[in-house]
Wavefront OBJ file of the C-alpha trace (Angstrom):
o trace
v -10.509 -10.109 82.884
v -9.731 -13.719 82.036
v -11.961 -15.041 79.265
v -12.507 -18.787 79.478
v -13.774 -20.533 76.350
v -12.667 -24.013 77.286
v -15.121 -26.764 76.292
v -16.503 -24.459 73.574
v -16.215 -25.108 69.849
v -15.967 -22.093 67.576
v -16.482 -22.030 63.826
v -14.817 -19.081 62.094
v -15.444 -18.541 58.402
v -12.800 -16.919 56.253
v -10.165 -17.697 58.848
v -7.184 -18.507 56.661
v -5.831 -14.979 57.040
v -6.713 -11.439 58.047
v -9.444 -10.695 60.574
v -10.859 -14.222 60.485
v -7.472 -15.697 61.314
v -6.972 -13.223 64.150
v -10.380 -14.108 65.608
v -9.494 -17.802 65.477
v -6.211 -17.179 67.314
v -7.753 -15.064 70.056
v -10.532 -17.579 70.698
v -7.990 -20.392 70.742
v -5.863 -18.501 73.265
v -8.918 -18.474 75.528
v -9.244 -22.246 75.214
v -11.856 -22.733 72.475
v -11.571 -25.581 70.031
v -11.454 -24.149 66.533
v -12.988 -25.043 63.196
v -11.234 -23.056 60.504
v -12.737 -22.345 57.115
v -11.563 -20.804 53.895
v -12.147 -21.352 50.217
v -11.028 -24.778 48.887
v -8.035 -23.351 47.017
v -6.810 -21.291 49.993
v -3.023 -21.368 50.443
v -3.334 -20.220 54.072
v -5.646 -22.736 55.729
v -3.217 -25.574 56.439
v -0.571 -23.218 57.854
v -3.076 -21.489 60.131
v -4.320 -24.852 61.396
v -0.812 -25.940 62.414
v -0.115 -22.630 64.151
v -3.312 -22.800 66.196
v -2.743 -26.421 67.174
v 0.512 -25.284 68.792
v -1.625 -23.340 71.285
v -2.793 -26.641 72.763
v -6.378 -26.684 71.518
v -8.096 -28.907 69.004
v -8.206 -27.322 65.572
v -9.631 -28.672 62.334
v -9.946 -27.091 58.913
v -12.950 -27.460 56.609
v -12.453 -25.911 53.163
v -15.722 -24.712 51.621
v -17.074 -21.875 49.515
v -19.361 -20.114 51.981
v -20.563 -17.632 49.372
v -23.103 -20.312 48.399
v -25.795 -22.232 50.306
v -24.292 -25.564 49.285
v -20.878 -24.443 50.484
v -22.302 -23.412 53.859
v -24.086 -26.762 54.157
v -20.843 -28.565 53.344
v -18.995 -26.562 56.002
v -21.663 -27.245 58.614
v -21.632 -30.964 57.853
v -17.849 -31.036 58.115
v -17.907 -29.147 61.403
v -20.409 -31.543 62.977
v -18.413 -34.506 61.679
v -15.259 -33.269 63.408
v -16.957 -31.938 66.558
v -20.334 -32.887 67.976
v -21.647 -29.315 67.977
v -20.843 -25.666 67.305
v -21.189 -23.278 70.271
v -19.849 -20.153 68.576
v -20.027 -18.803 65.032
v -17.842 -15.925 63.904
v -19.001 -15.073 60.397
v -16.563 -13.032 58.346
v -18.211 -13.894 55.024
v -17.686 -11.123 52.473
v -17.196 -10.826 48.741
v -14.129 -8.737 48.004
v -15.433 -7.006 44.900
v -14.094 -4.094 42.943
v -14.481 -0.432 43.832
v -16.212 1.527 41.096
v -18.301 4.639 40.736
v -22.051 4.111 40.931
v -22.620 5.108 37.297
v -20.041 2.605 36.071
v -20.593 -0.148 38.625
v -20.868 -3.577 37.054
v -24.287 -4.964 37.981
v -23.041 -8.541 38.234
v -20.297 -7.480 40.661
v -22.874 -5.593 42.753
v -25.046 -8.701 42.938
v -22.060 -10.850 43.934
v -21.336 -8.465 46.812
v -24.874 -8.709 48.147
v -25.036 -12.459 47.589
v -21.669 -13.183 49.157
v -21.774 -10.846 52.162
v -25.448 -10.567 53.089
v -26.987 -13.762 51.743
v -23.911 -15.818 52.643
v -24.158 -14.460 56.180
v -27.815 -15.489 56.284
v -27.070 -19.036 55.101
v -24.265 -19.684 57.571
v -25.982 -18.170 60.604
v -29.243 -19.981 59.875
v -27.536 -23.366 59.641
v -25.591 -22.823 62.866
v -28.618 -21.425 64.712
v -30.756 -24.396 63.692
v -28.137 -26.721 65.139
v -27.952 -24.734 68.373
v -31.726 -24.781 68.793
v -31.997 -28.482 67.939
v -29.690 -29.468 70.784
v -30.812 -26.653 73.090
v -27.485 -24.919 73.687
v -27.108 -21.185 74.470
v -24.852 -20.170 71.596
v -23.109 -17.080 70.265
v -23.335 -15.735 66.725
v -21.067 -12.874 65.746
v -20.925 -11.112 62.395
v -17.936 -9.105 61.219
v -19.505 -6.059 59.607
v -17.789 -2.763 58.765
v -17.939 0.987 59.337
v -18.973 1.040 55.675
v -22.412 0.021 56.944
v -22.765 3.549 58.349
v -20.429 5.620 56.179
v -21.315 6.206 52.500
v -17.889 5.911 50.910
v -17.697 6.790 47.233
v -17.110 3.799 44.917
v -18.201 1.376 47.653
v -21.960 1.196 47.069
v -22.067 -2.597 46.924
v -19.870 -3.290 49.937
v -21.563 -0.668 52.107
v -25.044 -1.814 51.139
v -24.172 -5.436 51.890
v -22.741 -4.593 55.311
v -25.684 -2.339 56.194
v -28.018 -5.185 55.306
v -25.921 -7.549 57.405
v -26.320 -5.262 60.428
v -30.086 -5.261 60.047
v -30.109 -9.037 59.562
v -28.115 -9.373 62.791
v -30.597 -7.266 64.756
v -33.582 -9.182 63.405
v -31.970 -12.536 64.160
v -31.178 -11.367 67.681
v -34.849 -10.556 68.300
v -35.955 -14.009 67.216
v -33.268 -15.976 69.015
v -33.505 -14.408 72.473
v -35.996 -17.093 73.490
v -33.282 -19.672 72.780
v -30.635 -17.668 74.686
v -28.527 -17.274 71.570
v -26.625 -13.988 71.545
v -26.317 -12.339 68.126
v -24.040 -9.332 67.674
v -21.733 -7.630 65.182
v -18.371 -5.908 65.134
v -17.718 -2.966 62.820
v -13.990 -2.726 62.107
v -12.543 0.500 60.795
v -9.457 0.607 58.587
v -7.584 -2.565 59.572
v -4.125 -3.547 58.361
v -4.913 -6.841 56.602
v -3.538 -8.528 53.472
v -6.783 -7.697 51.691
v -6.125 -3.958 52.036
v -3.235 -4.382 49.598
v -5.811 -5.110 46.915
v -6.942 -1.500 47.130
v -3.991 0.436 48.550
v -0.250 0.299 48.021
v 2.155 -0.145 50.898
v 3.281 3.460 50.484
v -0.314 4.707 50.680
v -0.956 2.746 53.864
v 2.256 4.011 55.467
v 1.328 7.581 54.509
v -2.329 7.515 55.586
v -1.995 5.544 58.829
v -0.383 8.344 60.888
v -3.153 10.723 59.769
v -5.881 8.663 61.446
v -7.119 9.673 64.925
v -5.219 6.826 66.610
v -2.138 7.485 64.519
v -2.217 4.102 62.775
v -4.399 1.499 61.148
v -6.084 -1.072 63.364
v -4.557 -4.504 63.851
v -6.437 -7.746 63.129
v -5.825 -9.016 66.653
v -7.692 -5.993 68.031
v -10.795 -7.202 66.219
v -10.053 -10.704 67.499
v -9.944 -9.530 71.112
v -13.288 -7.753 70.734
v -14.721 -10.918 69.195
v -13.397 -12.961 72.096
v -15.281 -10.744 74.541
v -18.564 -10.822 72.622
v -18.632 -14.639 72.421
v -17.736 -15.065 76.099
v -19.874 -15.302 79.213
v -18.987 -11.686 79.970
v -21.301 -10.686 77.118
v -24.248 -12.898 78.069
v -26.530 -9.857 78.468
v -25.490 -8.295 75.163
v -27.476 -9.123 72.046
v -28.518 -7.196 68.967
v -25.549 -4.864 69.484
v -22.981 -3.435 67.103
v -19.518 -2.810 68.527
v -17.389 -0.430 66.480
v -13.635 -1.032 66.732
v -12.080 1.704 64.620
v -9.795 3.901 66.725
v -12.090 6.861 66.050
v -12.011 6.391 62.272
v -15.702 7.313 61.829
v -15.089 10.697 63.440
v -11.722 11.500 61.935
v -13.119 14.598 60.213
v -14.690 15.863 63.450
v -11.343 16.790 64.994
v -11.138 20.487 65.718
v -8.235 22.296 64.020
v -7.788 24.049 67.358
v -7.837 20.865 69.453
v -4.358 21.507 70.890
v -5.609 24.820 72.291
v -8.690 23.166 73.774
v -6.788 20.701 75.976
l 1 2 3 4 5 6 7 8 9 10 11 12 13 14 15 16 17 18 19 20 21 22 23 24 25 26 27 28 29 30 31 32 33 34 35 36 37 38 39 40 41 42 43 44 45 46 47 48 49 50 51 52 53 54 55 56 57 58 59 60 61 62 63 64 65 66 67 68 69 70 71 72 73 74 75 76 77 78 79 80 81 82 83 84 85 86 87 88 89 90 91 92 93 94 95 96 97 98 99 100 101 102 103 104 105 106 107 108 109 110 111 112 113 114 115 116 117 118 119 120 121 122 123 124 125 126 127 128 129 130 131 132 133 134 135 136 137 138 139 140 141 142 143 144 145 146 147 148 149 150 151 152 153 154 155 156 157 158 159 160 161 162 163 164 165 166 167 168 169 170 171 172 173 174 175 176 177 178 179 180 181 182 183 184 185 186 187 188 189 190 191 192 193 194 195 196 197 198 199 200 201 202 203 204 205 206 207 208 209 210 211 212 213 214 215 216 217 218 219 220 221 222 223 224 225 226 227 228 229 230 231 232 233 234 235 236 237 238 239 240 241 242 243 244 245 246 247 248 249 250 251 252 253 254 255 256 257 258 259 260 261 262 263 264
């Protein structure tokens, strides 16, 4: 299957590194022009821009804080200034808060999680969708959610709640935008080997736990990028309001039978 995104312009938030960066690379490999975004002080944005330009596509970077409405408006204005329109949005907006027990959870940190992940996702998708509708283009909106939306992990009440809300937002948006032929979907990554994981786990912990997962390793960012590439392509024109889980069986890791070797 050869995905062709030539003549399409894709805006990817949070694309300086990690999953956002991988999504930008995979879309660029399929020919899309890329608008990168990360926070204004990001040390990764300029480097990622140069690397993607080497793939032979147009690539511009628009620093902006997309955890706020004004930041999303600034990003949208910058994107339209550099390209005439946005055909694809990949929204990876999330607030990387702390992990704390429910009884001790800081209420301000909880609110930041909801505001950054859920409300930030609303702001960015609304602005892009309005632009798509105004010029009557059949666009693609893709949210990067998480298996946390389904799995109640201890000490992750804020993150899980925000991602669950994001999934419901995605489904509601998809219902409203079908008349405009705008596909709206989400990807739920499992445990992915990104720089951000080092904020919560040591290298030794990751090396120890990876082989214990059903697939024998953590997921790779480019595997999320490839799934994103499919969902924003013409191959997924009849898919909307869907959640694609890319986790190597992570959700069901505790469902493995202790006698599985005898059952095969």
